[in-house]
TORPA-4810 file (N, C-alpha, C, O; in nm, 3 decimals):
<nodes>
NODE_1_2.865_1.102_3.202_2.903_0.993_3.017_2.771_1.071_3.012_2.704_1.118_3.104_X
NODE_2_2.744_1.073_2.837_2.713_1.133_2.796_2.432_1.039_2.828_2.370_0.936_2.853_X
NODE_3_2.410_1.171_2.799_2.266_1.086_2.829_2.216_1.028_2.769_2.165_0.923_2.808_X
NODE_4_2.210_1.065_2.664_2.191_0.922_2.590_2.191_0.816_2.589_2.107_0.728_2.566_X
NODE_5_2.341_0.822_2.629_2.421_0.672_2.642_2.374_0.600_2.775_2.335_0.483_2.776_X
NODE_6_2.379_0.680_2.888_2.321_0.615_3.026_2.162_0.594_2.968_2.100_0.493_3.001_X
NODE_7_2.119_0.667_2.903_1.989_0.569_2.911_1.951_0.443_2.827_1.863_0.362_2.856_X
NODE_8_2.033_0.441_2.717_1.984_0.318_2.594_2.121_0.199_2.672_2.173_0.098_2.624_X
NODE_9_2.137_0.250_2.771_2.284_0.134_2.862_2.127_0.077_2.912_2.058_-0.016_2.869_X
NODE_10_2.106_0.176_3.020_2.020_0.193_3.125_1.947_0.127_3.105_1.963_0.018_3.160_X
NODE_11_1.812_0.143_3.010_1.727_0.039_2.939_1.771_-0.123_2.876_1.725_-0.212_2.805_X
NODE_12_1.815_-0.112_2.905_1.886_-0.219_2.800_1.907_-0.303_2.922_1.859_-0.414_2.939_X
NODE_13_1.986_-0.235_3.007_2.016_-0.356_3.111_1.902_-0.327_3.206_1.948_-0.247_3.288_X
NODE_14_1.770_-0.354_3.236_1.599_-0.295_3.324_1.604_-0.438_3.260_1.616_-0.527_3.344_X
NODE_15_1.598_-0.474_3.143_1.578_-0.643_3.062_1.627_-0.712_3.082_1.598_-0.825_3.043_X
NODE_16_1.741_-0.682_3.162_1.829_-0.754_3.143_1.905_-0.839_3.065_1.982_-0.933_3.084_X
NODE_17_1.860_-0.777_2.970_1.948_-0.896_2.854_2.090_-0.801_2.762_2.077_-0.680_2.739_X
NODE_18_2.176_-0.855_2.732_2.290_-0.886_2.686_2.290_-0.786_2.572_2.190_-0.813_2.506_X
NODE_19_2.357_-0.677_2.512_2.404_-0.660_2.416_2.413_-0.763_2.372_2.302_-0.814_2.388_X
NODE_20_2.454_-0.806_2.341_2.414_-0.918_2.196_2.226_-0.938_2.142_2.160_-0.923_2.039_X
NODE_21_2.198_-0.998_2.337_2.073_-1.048_2.276_1.984_-0.990_2.216_1.928_-1.055_2.128_X
NODE_22_1.939_-0.853_2.240_1.922_-0.696_2.225_1.909_-0.675_2.160_1.816_-0.603_2.122_X
NODE_23_2.016_-0.734_2.083_2.066_-0.705_1.846_1.973_-0.888_1.869_1.908_-0.957_1.791_X
NODE_24_2.001_-0.901_1.967_1.917_-1.040_1.779_1.765_-1.040_1.829_1.708_-1.123_1.758_X
NODE_25_1.682_-0.988_1.911_1.604_-0.945_1.917_1.545_-0.784_1.779_1.453_-0.783_1.697_X
NODE_26_1.630_-0.695_1.808_1.626_-0.633_1.720_1.678_-0.616_1.565_1.696_-0.516_1.496_X
NODE_27_1.703_-0.814_1.529_1.739_-0.809_1.418_1.880_-0.673_1.382_1.830_-0.597_1.299_X
NODE_28_1.995_-0.635_1.410_2.077_-0.604_1.381_2.242_-0.648_1.489_2.254_-0.698_1.601_X
NODE_29_2.323_-0.609_1.409_2.465_-0.679_1.436_2.544_-0.597_1.589_2.588_-0.483_1.607_X
NODE_30_2.535_-0.705_1.666_2.580_-0.623_1.811_2.717_-0.582_1.853_2.771_-0.582_1.964_X
NODE_31_2.771_-0.538_1.704_2.854_-0.374_1.778_2.826_-0.316_1.734_2.848_-0.205_1.782_X
NODE_32_2.746_-0.317_1.591_2.652_-0.131_1.640_2.536_-0.145_1.719_2.493_-0.030_1.733_X
NODE_33_2.468_-0.219_1.773_2.406_-0.166_1.879_2.499_-0.152_2.014_2.475_-0.071_2.103_X
NODE_34_2.602_-0.238_2.015_2.689_-0.125_2.116_2.686_0.056_2.125_2.658_0.136_2.213_X
NODE_35_2.744_0.070_1.943_2.852_0.137_1.920_2.729_0.270_1.937_2.782_0.379_1.960_X
NODE_36_2.591_0.274_1.929_2.487_0.289_1.984_2.455_0.347_2.153_2.417_0.463_2.173_X
NODE_37_2.471_0.279_2.229_2.494_0.268_2.330_2.607_0.369_2.397_2.586_0.458_2.480_X
NODE_38_2.730_0.332_2.339_2.830_0.412_2.334_2.875_0.536_2.245_2.981_0.595_2.222_X
NODE_39_2.750_0.544_2.207_2.712_0.697_2.126_2.835_0.776_2.010_2.868_0.894_2.003_X
NODE_40_2.887_0.645_1.922_2.994_0.607_1.875_2.857_0.658_1.763_2.870_0.778_1.743_X
NODE_41_2.744_0.607_1.694_2.663_0.589_1.627_2.490_0.663_1.718_2.437_0.626_1.823_X
NODE_42_2.462_0.739_1.650_2.332_0.799_1.679_2.296_0.718_1.579_2.325_0.707_1.460_X
NODE_43_2.162_0.615_1.722_2.070_0.531_1.763_1.971_0.598_1.619_1.963_0.720_1.610_X
NODE_44_1.903_0.514_1.519_1.813_0.490_1.471_1.668_0.521_1.609_1.668_0.522_1.732_X
NODE_45_1.538_0.548_1.481_1.402_0.570_1.580_1.426_0.418_1.539_1.548_0.408_1.535_X
NODE_46_1.409_0.380_1.529_1.370_0.215_1.556_1.441_0.217_1.626_1.397_0.301_1.705_X
NODE_47_1.540_0.181_1.667_1.627_0.104_1.756_1.535_0.207_1.925_1.476_0.170_2.027_X
NODE_48_1.562_0.297_1.883_1.511_0.362_2.055_1.343_0.314_2.054_1.280_0.289_2.158_X
NODE_49_1.313_0.311_1.984_1.144_0.255_2.024_1.115_0.151_2.000_1.000_0.108_1.987_X
NODE_50_1.224_0.086_1.989_1.235_-0.068_2.038_1.261_-0.060_2.164_1.204_-0.129_2.249_X
NODE_51_1.362_0.036_2.192_1.440_0.061_2.341_1.301_0.064_2.464_1.309_0.017_2.577_X
NODE_52_1.206_0.117_2.418_1.102_0.202_2.456_1.016_0.118_2.444_0.906_0.167_2.473_X
NODE_53_1.010_0.032_2.421_0.890_-0.070_2.458_0.950_-0.205_2.475_0.846_-0.267_2.455_X
NODE_54_1.019_-0.276_2.492_1.084_-0.326_2.575_1.141_-0.249_2.736_1.114_-0.287_2.850_X
NODE_55_1.197_-0.172_2.709_1.179_-0.152_2.873_1.114_0.015_3.009_1.137_0.087_3.107_X
NODE_56_1.020_-0.026_2.891_0.882_0.133_2.882_1.018_0.215_2.931_1.060_0.137_3.017_X
NODE_57_1.078_0.285_2.929_1.093_0.428_2.949_1.112_0.500_2.846_1.168_0.473_2.740_X
NODE_58_1.024_0.666_2.910_1.009_0.736_2.865_1.047_0.754_2.663_1.120_0.852_2.647_X
NODE_59_1.032_0.723_2.604_1.099_0.756_2.445_1.187_0.866_2.495_1.309_0.878_2.505_X
NODE_60_1.114_0.919_2.515_1.212_1.143_2.531_1.323_1.136_2.619_1.373_1.244_2.649_X
NODE_61_1.374_1.033_2.667_1.396_1.051_2.774_1.655_0.977_2.663_1.771_0.995_2.700_X
NODE_62_1.587_0.905_2.536_1.684_0.855_2.487_1.714_1.012_2.364_1.826_1.030_2.317_X
NODE_63_1.611_1.097_2.334_1.619_1.241_2.308_1.610_1.378_2.380_1.557_1.483_2.343_X
NODE_64_1.724_1.326_2.575_1.691_1.491_2.601_1.758_1.561_2.559_1.727_1.674_2.598_X
NODE_65_1.875_1.560_2.469_1.967_1.687_2.438_1.850_1.727_2.300_1.768_1.815_2.326_X
NODE_66_1.845_1.679_2.188_1.735_1.665_2.082_1.598_1.759_2.127_1.552_1.829_2.037_X
NODE_67_1.550_1.763_2.221_1.434_1.828_2.299_1.468_1.890_2.360_1.416_1.988_2.306_X
NODE_68_1.517_1.929_2.437_1.581_2.062_2.463_1.639_2.157_2.359_1.593_2.271_2.353_X
NODE_69_1.744_2.118_2.269_1.811_2.226_2.175_1.617_2.271_2.091_1.572_2.385_2.077_X
NODE_70_1.560_2.166_2.059_1.421_2.207_1.975_1.391_2.332_2.014_1.383_2.447_1.969_X
NODE_71_1.364_2.220_2.198_1.210_2.323_2.235_1.330_2.475_2.260_1.261_2.570_2.220_X
NODE_72_1.483_2.538_2.309_1.490_2.678_2.196_1.454_2.622_2.109_1.381_2.526_2.129_X
NODE_73_1.478_2.647_2.017_1.469_2.681_1.891_1.295_2.753_1.845_1.251_2.854_1.789_X
NODE_74_1.244_2.636_1.904_1.112_2.743_1.918_1.046_2.861_1.919_0.997_2.944_1.843_X
NODE_75_1.068_2.832_2.067_1.127_2.940_2.169_1.162_3.110_2.078_1.091_3.208_2.059_X
NODE_76_1.271_3.084_2.049_1.353_3.167_1.982_1.261_3.211_1.865_1.219_3.326_1.850_X
NODE_77_1.231_3.100_1.779_1.137_3.147_1.651_1.010_3.216_1.708_1.012_3.339_1.709_X
NODE_78_0.904_3.155_1.755_0.797_3.179_1.758_0.832_3.346_1.827_0.760_3.437_1.786_X
NODE_79_0.960_3.383_1.949_1.015_3.509_1.937_0.965_3.585_1.801_0.847_3.617_1.784_X
NODE_80_1.097_3.618_1.680_1.080_3.589_1.571_0.967_3.672_1.503_0.940_3.789_1.475_X
NODE_81_0.900_3.504_1.488_0.767_3.568_1.445_0.688_3.685_1.499_0.633_3.775_1.435_X
NODE_82_0.692_3.669_1.621_0.592_3.761_1.727_0.633_3.911_1.699_0.548_3.997_1.720_X
NODE_83_0.744_3.944_1.658_0.879_4.031_1.610_0.786_4.071_1.563_0.696_4.141_1.610_X
NODE_84_0.813_3.999_1.393_0.773_4.038_1.280_0.627_4.036_1.230_0.592_4.035_1.112_X
NODE_85_0.543_4.034_1.345_0.344_4.052_1.283_0.310_4.181_1.390_0.206_4.246_1.391_X
NODE_86_0.460_4.203_1.502_0.433_4.326_1.527_0.400_4.508_1.458_0.355_4.618_1.491_X
NODE_87_0.476_4.414_1.320_0.536_4.543_1.263_0.472_4.524_1.102_0.517_4.564_0.994_X
NODE_88_0.361_4.455_1.131_0.249_4.431_1.040_0.104_4.546_1.045_0.103_4.662_1.085_X
NODE_89_0.046_4.503_1.016_-0.072_4.595_1.072_-0.148_4.494_1.150_-0.128_4.374_1.168_X
NODE_90_-0.224_4.561_1.184_-0.287_4.458_1.349_-0.465_4.482_1.317_-0.567_4.514_1.378_X
NODE_91_-0.412_4.435_1.155_-0.554_4.327_1.149_-0.583_4.205_1.225_-0.509_4.163_1.314_X
NODE_92_-0.717_4.138_1.180_-0.764_4.026_1.327_-0.769_3.928_1.257_-0.874_3.871_1.228_X
NODE_93_-0.643_3.888_1.215_-0.553_3.761_1.131_-0.450_3.807_1.245_-0.448_3.739_1.347_X
NODE_94_-0.377_3.903_1.235_-0.272_3.847_1.294_-0.211_3.886_1.426_-0.099_3.871_1.474_X
NODE_95_-0.371_3.966_1.488_-0.375_3.897_1.634_-0.438_3.799_1.639_-0.474_3.796_1.757_X
NODE_96_-0.467_3.738_1.604_-0.536_3.592_1.638_-0.401_3.522_1.647_-0.365_3.458_1.746_X
NODE_97_-0.322_3.541_1.528_-0.157_3.454_1.513_-0.131_3.491_1.665_-0.122_3.403_1.751_X
NODE_98_-0.120_3.625_1.692_-0.008_3.601_1.801_-0.067_3.609_1.932_0.016_3.586_2.020_X
NODE_99_-0.239_3.646_1.995_-0.274_3.528_2.053_-0.191_3.397_2.088_-0.129_3.357_2.187_X
NODE_100_-0.229_3.324_1.900_-0.189_3.194_2.011_-0.079_3.162_1.947_-0.081_3.064_1.874_X
NODE_101_-0.015_3.204_1.955_0.159_3.253_1.913_0.222_3.269_2.113_0.307_3.220_2.187_X
NODE_102_0.131_3.349_2.116_0.147_3.368_2.267_0.146_3.296_2.346_0.219_3.300_2.446_X
NODE_103_0.040_3.190_2.313_0.015_3.057_2.384_0.103_2.957_2.367_0.086_2.856_2.436_X
NODE_104_0.160_2.958_2.318_0.270_2.836_2.258_0.383_2.881_2.352_0.429_2.807_2.439_X
NODE_105_0.416_2.983_2.334_0.491_3.047_2.402_0.519_3.040_2.538_0.629_3.037_2.594_X
NODE_106_0.400_3.038_2.590_0.362_3.034_2.764_0.385_2.916_2.833_0.442_2.884_2.937_X
NODE_107_0.292_2.832_2.702_0.348_2.647_2.729_0.456_2.654_2.730_0.517_2.642_2.836_X
NODE_108_0.535_2.680_2.584_0.717_2.615_2.593_0.806_2.680_2.734_0.916_2.647_2.777_X
NODE_109_0.765_2.725_2.755_0.751_2.786_2.870_0.819_2.796_3.029_0.916_2.836_3.093_X
NODE_110_0.656_2.711_3.036_0.669_2.607_3.141_0.688_2.417_3.149_0.654_2.325_3.224_X
NODE_111_0.764_2.435_3.025_0.778_2.236_3.005_0.961_2.261_3.049_1.044_2.340_3.002_X
NODE_112_0.971_2.175_3.140_1.093_2.143_3.162_1.170_2.020_3.124_1.176_1.909_3.177_X
NODE_113_1.234_2.074_3.003_1.270_1.994_2.941_1.427_1.934_2.995_1.497_1.874_2.914_X
NODE_114_1.465_1.951_3.106_1.622_1.908_3.133_1.607_1.785_3.212_1.528_1.769_3.305_X
NODE_115_1.717_1.673_3.153_1.714_1.515_3.108_1.621_1.499_3.339_1.560_1.392_3.332_X
NODE_116_1.600_1.552_3.483_1.508_1.505_3.536_1.371_1.509_3.542_1.294_1.447_3.615_X
NODE_117_1.330_1.663_3.379_1.272_1.739_3.415_1.127_1.661_3.409_1.113_1.547_3.365_X
NODE_118_1.021_1.742_3.462_0.888_1.703_3.407_0.809_1.698_3.287_0.877_1.618_3.222_X
NODE_119_0.727_1.723_3.225_0.653_1.771_3.119_0.595_1.816_3.085_0.559_1.823_2.968_X
NODE_120_0.542_1.896_3.226_0.418_1.984_3.267_0.509_2.102_3.415_0.444_2.187_3.475_X
</nodes>
């Protein structure tokens, strides 16, 4: 089962609401809400925020795949930028940039963005 599907459906079930009840509260069609839970449609940020508020499910649970992909992309781009800076002059400004990027990279590699992982 898809991670997002699992979390949306679990979040709604924790509220003891039916799809129809949740759709009414969110002012939307229940068939679309059902499609979000089945991941036939990707939920809007508003829907995810409402599920978060109503079920007290951490918002990142609804976007775990995006978090992982974003984290991977950030690491890759920071490494590329560090390589680029290494080819430039060793000015004070570039040293500060390099240190800042190194810190960001170190922080990113400490974050566990897996479904069951913590964020520190």
